[in-house]
N, C-alpha and C positions, 0 to 999 in steps of 0.2 A: 846554819843555812838560811834560817828564817829572818835574819838580820838583813839579808840581801834581797833586793826586789828582783823581779823577773828580768829586767833589762840588764842588771849587773851579772846575774847568773849566766845569761847568754854570753855576756862579754868574757867571762871567766872561761867558759867552755871553748869559745872560739880562740881565745889566747892560747889555751892548752893545745888545741888542734893545730895551731900555727907553730908550735914547738917552743913556746915560752916556758921557762922553768917554773915549776910549781911554787917555789920559794918566792920568786919575783911577783907572780900573780897574787899570792897571799899578801905580800907586803903592800902591793898597790891598793888592795881592798881592805886592808886592815883586818884580815882574818888569818886564822892559823893555816898552815899547810894541810892539816888533816881535814879542815872544812872544804878546802878545794879538792882534795882527793875523794871525799864523800860525794861532792857535787858531780865530779866526773864519773864516778862509779854509777850514780843514779842516772846520769845522762846515758851512759852506755847500756843500761838496763831498760830504760823507759822512753828514751828519746827526748825531744824538745819539750813535749807536753809535761813531763815530770818536773820541769824547771818553773812552771807557773806557780803563782801564789796559792797556798792552801787555804781553803775556807775554814774559819774557826767555828766552834760550836758543834751541836749535834748535827748528824747527817739529815739531809732533806727526807722528810716522810713521803713515801709514795702511797697516794690514796688508792683504795680499791675502785675499779672501774664502775661498779655498781654504785658506790658511795658517791662518786663524781656525778653520775647521771641524776641521782636524787637530789644532790645539792643544787645542780644547775637547774633542775626542773622546779624546785622550791623558789629559787630566786626569780626565774622567768614568770612563774604563775603568780606570785605574791609581792615580789620586790623587796623581800626582807633582807636585812643586813646580816653580817657574819655571826654576830652574837645570838640573834634571834634563831638563825638556822642551827647553830650549835645546840640550843635547847630543845628544838624540835627533834634533832637527831637522837638526843639523849633519851627522849620519850620512846623512840624507836629501836633503842638498843645500841646505837653507834656512839662511840666516844671519839670525836674529832674536834680538835680545838678550833676556835673561831679564827685563829691566825692562818691555819691551813685552809680553812674555808675561803678566807679573804684572798689568799694567794691564787686559789683555783679560779676565783671570780675575776681576778686581775688578769690571769692568763687568757680567759675567755672574754675579755673586754667588756664584762658586765658591770665593773666598777673601775674607777680610775685610782691608782695609788695616791694616798694622801701624803705628800712629801712634807706638809707642814702640820703634822698631827699634833693637836693640843692635848695637854694633860687633862685627865678627867675632872669635870667641874663638881663642886660640892653642891648638890641640890638640897634646898630646903623644901620638903614636900609637906603641904598642908592637906590634912586628910582627917575627916571625921571618923570616930571609932566604929560605928555600926551601920549596917544597911538601913536605908530609909531614913537616916538622919537628915540628908539633904539630896534632892535631885537638881541637876543642872539642865537647863533647857535653852534652846535657841533656834533660829531659822537660818538656812543657807541655801543658796541657789544650787540646784543639782544639775550639773552640766550634762548628765546622761539622759535626762528626761525633759530638760528645759523647764522644769517646774521648781517649786519651792519644797525644801525638805526640813522637817522638824523632828527632833528626838528629845526624849528625856533620858538622862543618864544618871545612875546612882553614884554619889560622890565616893563611897568607900569601896565598892566592888567594881566600878566602871561598867556595870551591866546596863544595857539599853533596855529600859523598861517599857518604852513604847515609841513608835516611829510612825511617820506618814508623809506621803508626797501629795501636795495640793497645788491647785492653780494659784491660790493666794495664801500669803502669810497673814492670817487673820487671828483675832482673839478667840472667835468661835472654834476654829480648828485647834488652837492651842489648848483650850479647855477640854475639847473632845479627846485629844490625845492624853491629857492628864488623867481623865476618867478611865481610859483604856489601861493605862499603866497601873492605876489603883486596883482595878478589877483583877489584873494578873499578879501583882506583886505586893499589894497592900498600900497603905497610905503613907506618904513621906511626912516627916515632921515639918520640913521647910522646902522651898523651891528657890533657886537662885536664877535670876535672869539679868539681861542687860537693860538698857532704857529704851528698847524698841517700842513702837507704838502698840504692839500686841499686848504688852504688859504694863506699860507706863504712860501716864498722861503727860505729854510733852508741851501741852498748852497750859499756860498759867491759870486760866479760868476754870479748869477742871480739877476737882479734888481727887487725890490718889485713891482715897477710900471709895470713891464713886466709879472707878474704872471697872469694866466688865471682868477682867482677869482677877482684880483684887476682891471683888465681890464674891466670885466663885471660890477663891482661896479662903475667904473668911467663913463662908458657909461650910466649907469642908474642914475647917480648923487647921489650916496650914499657914505657916508663917511665910512671908515673902521677903527675900533679901535681894538687894540690888547690887550688881557689880559696880565697881568704881568707874567713873567716866574716864575715857582714854586709858583704861587699864584692862585690856582683854585677858590678862593672866588671871584675874579674879574668877572668871568663868572659863578658865582654860581647858578644863576637862572635856567640855562639849566642843570647844573650838578645835582641840586636838583630834577628837573623833571625826569631825568633818574632814580634816586633812587626810587622816588615815583612810577613811572611806573613799574619798576621791582618788587617792593614790592607788589603792589596792583594787578597787573596782575597775579602775582604768586598765588593768592588765588583761581584762577580757575573761577572767576565770569565772566570774559569776554571771548568771543570766538575769537576775533581778535583785532588788535591794532586800527582799524578804530573805532570800538564800544568804546574802551577805551578812545580814544581821544575825541570823542563826549561827553562821560561822564565827562571827565576832564574839558572840556571847558564849558559845559552847566548845569551840575548837581553837580559836586563836590565842596563842600564848601571850600574856601581857607582862612586859618587863617590870612595871611598877608594882605588879602583884606577885613578884618572885617567879615569873614565868609560869603562872597558872592562868586558867581562863577565868573570866568574870563570873560564869555560872558555878564553877568549882568554889571560888571564894564565897559567893553568896550562899551556897548550900552549906558550907562549913560554918558560916557565922549565924545562919538562922536556924540550924538544926539543934 
């Protein structure tokens, strides 16, 4: 029966209902008379619907209504993808595959089906082994306050060690944030920045060793590493944080950046950390 498509099955039944012999019908479709007889029997029992093509594979899983509400709420509040939501639900005791979560979001028009889905890429992740081996820092415009946002983020754990919103992205504010981070989490061995004027002398007449930021690092005994020019991936961890912050804060779930940073450090599961939080990984490695 499954060698025949729906159109041919309907044709066979109609021919039978019109009085055509079973043997002739079977011969015209290159099937056995028994196949035709089984098809007619199925039609008499279930009507035209039983002639439709059967779906292969396991039957569709029906999600619990409460689980659906939780999934949709997480998506709307934080904008997370299916894999991230799957890990959050595991922590809550739900075992629901990311594929089922994705289907639910598609049905509710929260995501579009990816008809050109690519194979998983092989990522080469560069990561120092211990907390405080290196902090990354940078400045970015904060669209929610109209001011400048800066953070320091630990390379190994992705923990935000200090943050601040200022009217100006200056060397003074950069150094002040560094000292706040040191007071809370200890001193990093090194700091990576881009070639921004807060960190680097862009005028040839000024020695790098005489810049305000470099002087502060030298006094503290911290090495300064510069990201490659036109290569933002070198300082990608802090750039990724800015994108994550602007995406998730924009959902309206958080009232201020302080609440978001606490959530990011202590509650938000991080894919590159094996779906642990930055604070969990920090505590595991420094204990």
